[in-house]
Steps between C-alpha positions, in 0.01 A plus 500: 500500500436323179557785228392480135624783275359580150793649318840459680669816384717782640271608773336176599835320495616744769189409713568128446858537616392696801230244636684200384609408860136514635340327196445123501448488122521764222358454152512742219433546135718576193408528131776273371653164585836643462442726802361222713850385609576853634195471720608171626844645597301772700320225691185554310291212347436618138165512315468594142219775442499711180183692598307366201377173662484332833833366618560132562486400879455860606140436629645220728773729627244775579292252695786499760628853476455715808639813325473597139679792326408617161770684301385466152373799288145501355439514146200609267297203621543586868715317766613157377531361862130582572392380143676167522562434874251720688277220589799292616625781731145538638475125570827493680395774729852640579567707811637786285502617139731781375478670158788712375371804307651840423459861619451568131121444574487852643585671174623864497443727796740795389745409778234494782511240767266183468425225745286188495174695534583696188268381221699333211495691166739290285642651179689224323330184377708280722385702805144477396537120481656506849199683635271241356713227652500661835126541492448141397712368793320711750169379362641137532588578855151612588327216307716222674557674828882464451757769602661661199763764536583733217860635480558804285876507420699801390793478266688192608895469536752302693785275435567465131242757415600858591665809375847358507407264222409779281853647553654164421290474189558844377144601517491730806347840433350785681172555348338823608134578518443785734286397805501134422545255782489135557479261803718185517511186698782271579413130436606405857239739634237346275583165656499646848156669456354178353620305793358747746159512319489105478489509873194729505271327242232755445370625174685837439684719253861603573729738326851329520731805427781704646490807710641746237352565158760689310608594143673219302806691418578532876542123516746499216695791639533321836605175341771686295626655823517150670689373191738794486415583138351809338121491467377482139386802319145626565252431231165669478187273501379676176827410313547141649468203276264286702287189423122566534507284816774706657339828399163390657667470833587862498135577432413404854632720777410443865633454844387171659463463870607181702337605831256209510778240466693656782190549723288194442773242429758658740755463231837698495646552162851387472561724207262808563685698214725434202808647656494229785446232244769613261762523755449125567455408141823665400691241698386223272357666187744777452813498270 
């Protein structure tokens, strides 16, 4: 495997670390030269790409890449990878292309279950852009006869990014909106699902999400229990001081199915629910 990653961030880094032993070469992009050294320490050859113009030497790297992962958000002008390097990806004819998206594309379903056959009806501007990017990549797949897999991720957490950090930072709170639920996904399960999917390179959409959508306050309450501290006071959604972006998340209420990942990829989630994950994470991220 020769892997090229557009946007080595929290989720894609976990995938890089997982498949490092089987990859003969890994390249990845970053926006700044300052972060290039971090990629080198990870064993990734760095390439600069700001999404505004084609990156130097990226076309040559893509010519030899067998696997391409895209972990860069689209903008008003569409997907920057397709815009500036779509022709290079097509010319390289990789065995597999993965695109990291979000379950936000489904919009609001009043708490009902959704799966990959549910028609997207995005609410926020960022989710509208995601749907457009997904469509563009699927069109790219058809036009170039190349396998593209879309991965719709739920709320991402894992080491260094979880409820315990909120307690340490003094920002933990139990925000109550009756009936509201969210799915989550541990970063290690993102990496695991990507690895399983890369071994079955056929164009497909997958929800990468846990088994148990639940109210957000339940996660905070359980984290407090593991830390041996009192949970924070409850705050009603109507009274909460939230940024427009944070408030918009609560405008989308759904339960997301992961059945396709389990059945088609034969993947077993290491962290099927937040309790399993937090019991592990408290050992390293707790007080």
